[in-house]
C-alpha positions in Angstrom: -25.1 -104.1 158.9 -25.6 -107.3 160.9 -23.9 -110.4 159.5 -25.2 -113.8 160.5 -22.5 -116.5 161.0 -22.4 -119.3 158.5 -22.2 -122.0 161.1 -25.1 -124.3 162.2 -23.9 -124.1 165.8 -22.2 -120.7 166.3 -20.5 -120.1 169.6 -22.2 -117.6 171.9 -19.3 -115.2 171.3 -19.3 -115.4 167.5 -21.9 -112.7 166.8 -20.2 -110.5 169.4 -16.8 -110.8 167.6 -18.4 -110.1 164.2 -20.1 -107.0 165.6 -16.8 -105.8 167.2 -14.9 -106.3 163.9 -17.5 -104.5 161.8 -17.7 -101.5 164.1 -13.9 -101.3 164.3 -13.8 -101.3 160.5 -15.9 -98.2 160.4 -13.8 -96.3 162.9 -10.5 -97.3 161.1 -11.8 -96.3 157.7 -13.0 -92.9 159.0 -9.4 -92.2 160.1 -7.8 -93.7 157.0 -9.3 -91.1 154.6 -8.1 -88.2 156.8 -4.7 -86.8 157.6 -3.5 -88.5 160.8 -0.5 -88.3 163.1 2.0 -91.2 163.3 3.8 -91.8 166.6 6.3 -94.5 167.6 6.2 -97.1 170.3 9.2 -98.1 172.4 10.1 -100.7 169.8 10.0 -98.1 167.1 6.9 -99.6 165.5 4.3 -97.0 164.3 1.0 -96.4 166.1 -1.9 -94.1 165.0 -5.2 -92.9 166.3 -6.8 -95.8 164.3 -4.9 -98.4 166.4 -6.2 -96.9 169.6 -9.8 -96.1 168.6 -10.2 -99.6 167.0 -8.9 -101.1 170.3 -11.4 -99.0 172.3 -14.4 -100.0 170.2 -13.5 -103.7 170.2 -12.9 -103.8 173.9 -16.2 -102.1 174.7 -18.1 -104.7 172.7 -16.1 -107.8 173.8 -16.1 -106.8 177.4 -19.8 -107.7 177.7 -18.7 -111.4 177.5 -16.9 -111.0 180.8 -13.8 -112.6 179.4 -10.2 -111.2 179.7 -8.9 -109.4 176.6 -5.3 -109.6 175.5 -4.7 -106.8 173.1 -1.6 -105.4 171.4 -2.4 -101.9 172.5 -2.8 -102.7 176.2 -0.4 -103.6 178.9 -0.4 -107.4 179.6 -0.8 -107.9 183.4 -0.6 -111.7 183.0 -3.7 -112.3 185.0 -5.2 -113.8 181.8 -3.2 -117.0 182.2 -5.4 -118.0 185.1 -8.4 -118.1 182.8 -9.3 -121.0 180.4 -10.9 -118.7 177.9 -9.7 -115.3 176.7 -10.0 -112.9 173.7 -6.8 -112.1 171.7 -7.0 -108.9 169.7 -4.9 -107.0 167.2 -7.0 -103.9 166.6 -5.0 -102.9 163.5 -2.7 -105.5 162.0 -0.4 -103.9 159.5 0.0 -100.4 160.8 2.8 -99.7 158.4 0.5 -100.6 155.6 -2.1 -98.3 157.0 0.4 -95.5 157.2 1.7 -96.2 153.7 -1.8 -96.4 152.3 -1.4 -99.8 150.7 -4.9 -100.9 151.8 -3.5 -104.1 153.1 -4.2 -103.8 156.8 -6.7 -105.9 158.9 -8.5 -106.2 162.2 -8.0 -109.5 164.1 -10.1 -111.0 166.8 -9.7 -114.5 168.2 -11.1 -116.5 171.1 -8.8 -118.9 172.9 -9.9 -121.8 175.1 -7.4 -124.1 176.9 -4.5 -122.5 174.9 -6.0 -123.2 171.5 -7.9 -120.7 169.2 -11.6 -121.7 168.8 -12.7 -118.7 166.9 -10.9 -116.4 164.5 -11.8 -113.3 162.6 -9.8 -111.3 160.1 -11.5 -108.2 158.7 -10.2 -106.1 155.8 -11.7 -102.7 156.1 -10.7 -101.4 152.6 -12.6 -104.2 150.8 -15.3 -105.1 153.4 -14.0 -108.7 153.4 -14.6 -110.7 156.6 -12.8 -114.0 157.2 -14.3 -116.2 159.9 -13.5 -119.6 161.3 -14.8 -121.6 164.2 -13.1 -124.7 165.4 -14.8 -127.8 164.0 -17.1 -125.7 161.8 -14.9 -124.7 158.9 -13.6 -121.3 157.6 -15.5 -118.8 155.4 -15.1 -115.4 153.8 -18.0 -112.9 153.6 -17.9 -110.9 150.4 -20.5 -109.4 148.2 -23.3 -110.2 150.7 -22.6 -113.9 151.0 -20.4 -116.5 152.7 -18.0 -118.7 150.7 -16.2 -121.7 152.2 -12.4 -121.5 152.4 -10.2 -124.4 151.3 -6.4 -124.4 150.9 -4.7 -125.3 147.6 -3.7 -128.9 146.6 -0.2 -127.8 145.5 2.3 -130.4 146.8 5.4 -129.5 144.8 7.5 -126.7 146.3 8.6 -125.3 142.9 5.0 -124.7 142.0 4.0 -123.0 145.2 3.0 -119.4 145.5 4.8 -117.8 148.5 3.9 -114.6 150.3 6.0 -112.6 152.6 6.1 -109.3 154.5 6.4 -106.1 152.6 8.2 -104.2 155.4 9.9 -106.9 157.5 11.3 -109.5 155.0 14.9 -110.2 155.8 17.7 -111.2 153.5 18.0 -114.5 155.2 14.3 -115.2 154.6 14.8 -114.3 150.9 17.7 -116.7 150.6 15.7 -119.5 152.3 12.8 -119.0 149.8 15.4 -119.4 147.0 16.8 -122.5 148.6 13.3 -124.0 148.6 13.1 -123.5 144.8 10.0 -121.4 145.1 9.6 -119.4 141.9 6.6 -117.3 142.7 6.8 -114.7 145.5 4.6 -111.7 146.4 4.7 -109.1 149.1 1.6 -108.8 151.2 0.7 -106.7 154.2 -0.7 -107.9 157.6 -2.6 -111.1 158.1 -3.7 -111.1 154.4 -0.7 -113.4 153.8 -2.5 -116.1 155.7 -5.9 -115.1 154.3 -4.5 -115.8 150.8 -3.4 -119.3 151.9 -6.9 -120.0 153.3 -8.3 -118.9 149.9 -6.0 -121.2 148.0 -4.3 -118.2 146.3 -1.0 -118.7 148.1 0.7 -121.8 149.6 3.5 -120.7 151.9 4.2 -117.9 154.4 7.1 -118.0 156.8 9.1 -115.8 159.0 12.2 -116.6 161.1 11.7 -113.6 163.3 11.2 -114.0 167.1 9.3 -110.7 167.3 6.0 -112.1 166.1 3.5 -112.2 169.0 0.3 -114.1 169.8 -2.1 -111.3 168.6 -0.3 -111.4 165.2 -1.3 -115.0 164.6 -4.1 -116.2 166.8 -7.1 -115.5 164.5 -5.0 -116.7 161.5 -4.3 -120.0 163.3 -8.0 -120.8 163.5 -8.6 -119.7 160.0 -5.8 -121.7 158.3 -6.4 -124.8 160.4 -10.1 -124.8 159.5 -9.3 -124.2 155.8 -7.2 -127.4 155.8 -3.8 -125.8 156.2 -1.2 -125.8 158.9 0.5 -123.4 161.2 3.6 -124.2 163.4 6.8 -122.6 164.4 9.8 -123.1 162.0 10.8 -126.2 163.9 7.5 -127.9 163.4 6.2 -127.4 167.0 2.5 -126.6 167.5 1.7 -123.1 168.7 -0.1 -122.5 172.1 -1.8 -119.3 173.1 -2.5 -117.6 176.4 0.9 -118.6 177.7 3.2 -116.5 179.9 5.5 -115.5 177.0 3.8 -113.8 174.0 6.6 -114.1 171.4 6.8 -117.0 169.0 10.4 -117.6 169.7 11.0 -119.9 166.7 9.4 -118.0 164.0 6.3 -119.0 162.1 5.4 -121.3 159.2 2.0 -121.3 157.5 1.2 -123.6 154.5 -1.5 -125.5 152.8 -0.3 -128.4 154.8 1.0 -130.5 151.9 4.4 -128.8 151.7 4.8 -128.2 155.5 7.1 -131.0 156.4 9.3 -130.5 153.4 10.0 -126.9 154.5 10.7 -127.8 158.1 13.1 -130.5 156.9 14.9 -128.0 154.7 15.1 -125.4 157.5 16.5 -128.0 160.0 19.2 -128.9 157.5 20.5 -125.4 157.7 21.6 -125.7 161.3 
């Protein structure tokens, strides 16, 4: 099925990225319903045939653009930093969720120009939801054959915020920090769906203090949450740049509806 972008002036690469995500969806779901082997990477994170085959399909389609592709499943030779425009891909975000059959895994494709995301796609294969944002053109979700514009919540009081966090990687320190914020509502979510829920106005805060998060984990999300009216920075309030030498977000990640962002940063800085 071909999905037409909701923008009046879609980038040349937008249709290509949608096509790549939809084809990767199909491959991932074919493997999801089967018995599949689980292997471990050097950092002990899981990897499956779905990660690799999704990566292959996405690269085959995006390569026609002639742009470099930075993917979680390929070695980074750093030649990309010489280019103004590159693709950043996570062919299966939430492999632990895939393995544990939670249904909360996604495919993420982003386009970066001059170190900033200008296009972001998050696709959820189990529900056929497609989240799409283009810089300056807004953010949308495709569901039930139509596009709906995404707008973050208007919640400005921390106590009333809905927070989301990782199901498999939430630390005790992060749990304590959420408590210190006075946030009463917390839900575990897999993969980039945490940010997708903020874009939809269903959640208000996601954060991690980990320095293990990498650019392919956040690039598509950055474009989506920004175009939905929210905000993404590191935990110190610094803006995030992409296609840099180092791929790790050294100071964690904070994603909010924008209205509570500064309050959280101030509270985090007071812990030092």
